[in-house]
N, CA, C and O of each residue as an XYZ file, in Angstrom:
292
protein
N     -53.791     22.447    -73.708
C     -55.014     21.803    -74.111
C     -56.094     22.167    -73.092
O     -55.840     22.206    -71.888
N     -57.289     22.429    -73.587
C     -58.439     22.719    -72.735
C     -59.426     21.563    -72.852
O     -59.548     20.944    -73.908
N     -60.126     21.280    -71.758
C     -61.130     20.218    -71.770
C     -62.458     20.767    -71.286
O     -62.511     21.642    -70.422
N     -63.535     20.235    -71.861
C     -64.888     20.600    -71.428
C     -65.750     19.357    -71.517
O     -65.557     18.522    -72.401
N     -66.698     19.231    -70.604
C     -67.600     18.082    -70.579
C     -69.029     18.560    -70.807
O     -69.480     19.529    -70.197
N     -69.726     17.867    -71.689
C     -71.109     18.192    -72.038
C     -71.975     16.971    -71.773
O     -71.711     15.898    -72.316
N     -73.007     17.118    -70.946
C     -73.929     16.016    -70.668
C     -75.089     16.083    -71.644
O     -75.611     17.160    -71.935
N     -75.488     14.918    -72.146
C     -76.556     14.874    -73.146
C     -77.379     13.602    -72.959
O     -76.968     12.678    -72.258
N     -78.531     13.573    -73.588
C     -79.368     12.379    -73.517
C     -78.703     11.181    -74.172
O     -78.738     10.079    -73.626
N     -78.105     11.382    -75.323
C     -77.360     10.336    -76.025
C     -76.022     10.926    -76.453
O     -75.983     11.906    -77.197
N     -74.938     10.340    -75.992
C     -73.644     10.954    -76.283
C     -73.095     10.677    -77.666
O     -72.230     11.417    -78.135
N     -73.570      9.630    -78.340
C     -72.968      9.271    -79.627
C     -73.150     10.346    -80.696
O     -72.215     10.630    -81.445
N     -74.332     10.945    -80.777
C     -74.562     12.002    -81.763
C     -73.750     13.245    -81.454
O     -73.215     13.886    -82.359
N     -73.659     13.589    -80.166
C     -72.875     14.761    -79.759
C     -71.398     14.524    -80.065
O     -70.719     15.407    -80.588
N     -70.909     13.342    -79.741
C     -69.503     13.037    -80.008
C     -69.189     13.121    -81.504
O     -68.180     13.708    -81.895
N     -70.040     12.541    -82.327
C     -69.819     12.566    -83.775
C     -69.789     13.994    -84.308
O     -68.972     14.320    -85.170
N     -70.670     14.839    -83.801
C     -70.705     16.239    -84.224
C     -69.462     16.976    -83.771
O     -68.863     17.713    -84.555
N     -69.058     16.790    -82.508
C     -67.869     17.464    -81.987
C     -66.615     17.064    -82.762
O     -65.732     17.897    -82.970
N     -66.521     15.814    -83.188
C     -65.334     15.357    -83.939
C     -65.166     16.097    -85.265
O     -64.070     16.146    -85.823
N     -66.252     16.666    -85.759
C     -66.213     17.392    -87.034
C     -65.804     18.854    -86.877
O     -65.551     19.527    -87.876
N     -65.735     19.358    -85.650
C     -65.420     20.765    -85.415
C     -63.919     20.979    -85.469
O     -63.185     20.333    -84.721
N     -63.439     21.868    -86.335
C     -62.008     22.154    -86.384
C     -61.512     22.651    -85.019
O     -62.131     23.517    -84.401
N     -60.398     22.094    -84.566
C     -59.838     22.493    -83.286
C     -60.090     21.493    -82.175
O     -59.394     21.506    -81.159
N     -61.091     20.612    -82.355
C     -61.305     19.535    -81.384
C     -60.327     18.425    -81.731
O     -60.347     17.891    -82.841
N     -59.467     18.079    -80.772
C     -58.446     17.072    -81.086
C     -58.813     15.673    -80.586
O     -58.393     14.682    -81.182
N     -59.582     15.577    -79.510
C     -60.048     14.273    -79.040
C     -61.421     14.424    -78.400
O     -61.804     15.501    -77.946
N     -62.144     13.318    -78.379
C     -63.396     13.254    -77.636
C     -63.381     11.953    -76.841
O     -62.717     10.985    -77.211
N     -64.125     11.956    -75.747
C     -64.229     10.761    -74.911
C     -65.638     10.737    -74.341
O     -66.140     11.762    -73.882
N     -66.278      9.574    -74.366
C     -67.642      9.462    -73.858
C     -67.675      8.642    -72.580
O     -66.790      7.826    -72.320
N     -68.718      8.875    -71.784
C     -68.889      8.123    -70.547
C     -70.097      8.636    -69.793
O     -70.993      9.250    -70.372
N     -70.111      8.379    -68.494
C     -71.233      8.760    -67.649
C     -70.733      9.657    -66.522
O     -69.632      9.464    -66.007
N     -71.552     10.641    -66.143
C     -71.194     11.530    -65.033
C     -72.333     11.550    -64.021
O     -73.480     11.228    -64.331
N     -71.971     11.941    -62.791
C     -72.967     12.001    -61.730
C     -73.358     10.602    -61.291
O     -72.628      9.639    -61.523
N     -74.484     10.502    -60.672
C     -75.033      9.200    -60.331
C     -74.584      8.631    -59.004
O     -73.720      9.179    -58.319
N     -75.197      7.514    -58.667
C     -74.965      6.868    -57.376
C     -74.275      5.515    -57.497
O     -73.944      4.916    -56.474
N     -74.049      5.014    -58.696
C     -73.479      3.687    -58.901
C     -72.050      3.812    -59.421
O     -71.789      4.577    -60.349
N     -71.128      3.063    -58.824
C     -69.749      3.046    -59.330
C     -69.687      2.232    -60.615
O     -70.214      1.121    -60.676
N     -69.043      2.783    -61.641
C     -68.821      2.097    -62.915
C     -70.085      1.450    -63.490
O     -70.119      0.236    -63.691
N     -71.116      2.245    -63.753
C     -72.360      1.664    -64.269
C     -72.198      1.178    -65.704
O     -71.363      1.683    -66.454
N     -73.004      0.197    -66.071
C     -73.038     -0.267    -67.452
C     -74.055      0.574    -68.219
O     -74.865      1.288    -67.627
N     -73.997      0.478    -69.537
C     -74.963      1.188    -70.371
C     -76.380      0.756    -70.015
O     -77.284      1.585    -69.907
N     -76.563     -0.540    -69.834
C     -77.889     -1.073    -69.511
C     -78.407     -0.499    -68.190
O     -79.588     -0.170    -68.082
N     -77.535     -0.378    -67.188
C     -77.937      0.195    -65.904
C     -78.321      1.661    -66.039
O     -79.317      2.100    -65.466
N     -77.536      2.418    -66.794
C     -77.821      3.841    -66.982
C     -79.160      4.031    -67.697
O     -79.902      4.963    -67.387
N     -79.466      3.159    -68.641
C     -80.717      3.264    -69.396
C     -81.957      3.039    -68.538
O     -83.058      3.406    -68.949
N     -81.806      2.446    -67.362
C     -82.962      2.230    -66.485
C     -83.377      3.510    -65.779
O     -84.461      3.564    -65.196
N     -82.544      4.540    -65.817
C     -82.776      5.808    -65.110
C     -82.749      5.646    -63.588
O     -83.227      6.521    -62.865
N     -82.199      4.549    -63.103
C     -82.136      4.330    -61.656
C     -80.776      4.673    -61.048
O     -80.643      4.727    -59.825
N     -79.770      4.903    -61.885
C     -78.426      5.176    -61.355
C     -78.184      6.664    -61.121
O     -77.303      7.039    -60.348
N     -78.970      7.512    -61.791
C     -78.793      8.954    -61.658
C     -77.692      9.520    -62.539
O     -77.336     10.690    -62.401
N     -77.145      8.716    -63.441
C     -76.070      9.177    -64.315
C     -76.607      9.877    -65.561
O     -77.749      9.666    -65.968
N     -75.759     10.710    -66.154
C     -76.041     11.322    -67.448
C     -74.945     10.897    -68.417
O     -73.780     10.779    -68.036
N     -75.319     10.671    -69.659
C     -74.319     10.392    -70.681
C     -73.608     11.702    -70.998
O     -74.235     12.760    -71.057
N     -72.291     11.623    -71.204
C     -71.517     12.846    -71.390
C     -70.413     12.660    -72.420
O     -69.958     11.547    -72.684
N     -69.996     13.786    -72.994
C     -68.880     13.829    -73.933
C     -67.862     14.825    -73.409
O     -68.204     15.968    -73.104
N     -66.616     14.396    -73.303
C     -65.526     15.307    -72.959
C     -64.784     15.636    -74.248
O     -64.408     14.734    -74.997
N     -64.573     16.911    -74.505
C     -63.818     17.309    -75.695
C     -62.523     17.967    -75.263
O     -62.497     18.738    -74.303
N     -61.450     17.662    -75.975
C     -60.164     18.303    -75.753
C     -59.871     19.181    -76.955
O     -59.990     18.745    -78.100
N     -59.487     20.417    -76.685
C     -59.271     21.388    -77.753
C     -57.929     22.085    -77.567
O     -57.313     22.003    -76.504
N     -57.492     22.764    -78.609
C     -56.236     23.499    -78.559
C     -56.526     24.998    -78.542
O     -56.788     25.586    -79.592
N     -56.482     25.628    -77.358
C     -56.611     27.084    -77.325
C     -55.248     27.697    -77.631
O     -54.263     26.981    -77.447
N     -55.085     28.911    -78.065
C     -56.159     29.854    -78.310
C     -56.767     29.729    -79.699
O     -57.679     30.484    -80.037
N     -56.276     28.776    -80.528
C     -56.838     28.615    -81.862
C     -58.306     28.212    -81.813
O     -59.066     28.474    -82.745
N     -58.687     27.586    -80.738
C     -60.051     27.086    -80.605
C     -60.591     27.484    -79.245
O     -59.875     27.432    -78.245
N     -61.813     27.867    -79.209
C     -62.455     28.213    -77.954
C     -63.568     27.188    -77.678
O     -64.323     26.819    -78.577
N     -63.651     26.749    -76.451
C     -64.673     25.790    -76.064
C     -66.065     26.302    -76.354
O     -66.997     25.514    -76.511
N     -66.219     27.621    -76.428
C     -67.545     28.186    -76.729
C     -68.046     27.734    -78.086
O     -69.255     27.731    -78.318
N     -67.154     27.351    -78.992
C     -67.589     26.844    -80.304
C     -68.371     25.542    -80.103
O     -69.408     25.345    -80.737
N     -67.887     24.650    -79.226
C     -68.618     23.420    -78.923
C     -69.948     23.747    -78.253
O     -70.968     23.113    -78.527
N     -69.922     24.737    -77.379
C     -71.137     25.127    -76.662
C     -72.195     25.617    -77.638
O     -73.372     25.290    -77.486
N     -71.799     26.392    -78.634
C     -72.753     26.888    -79.634
C     -73.349     25.737    -80.440
O     -74.533     25.764    -80.775
N     -72.541     24.730    -80.751
C     -73.028     23.574    -81.505
C     -73.938     22.728    -80.624
O     -74.940     22.187    -81.092
N     -73.587     22.617    -79.354
C     -74.347     21.800    -78.423
C     -75.752     22.331    -78.281
O     -76.552     21.769    -77.533
């Protein structure tokens, strides 16, 4: 299994799109970077924590290449 993380302004739309791509077996959303441990959504929305919303996708190579997610992103 291969994993890739994509940071975006809003992760829900990216996650929904990635779930539709053949070969993506799981997705997981959360926050990356930043200065606050375990920030809440409300804290991240203030732009004071330095975090970015992100989607991690798990895929099955060689049937699927992470570049397919990158092209959609």
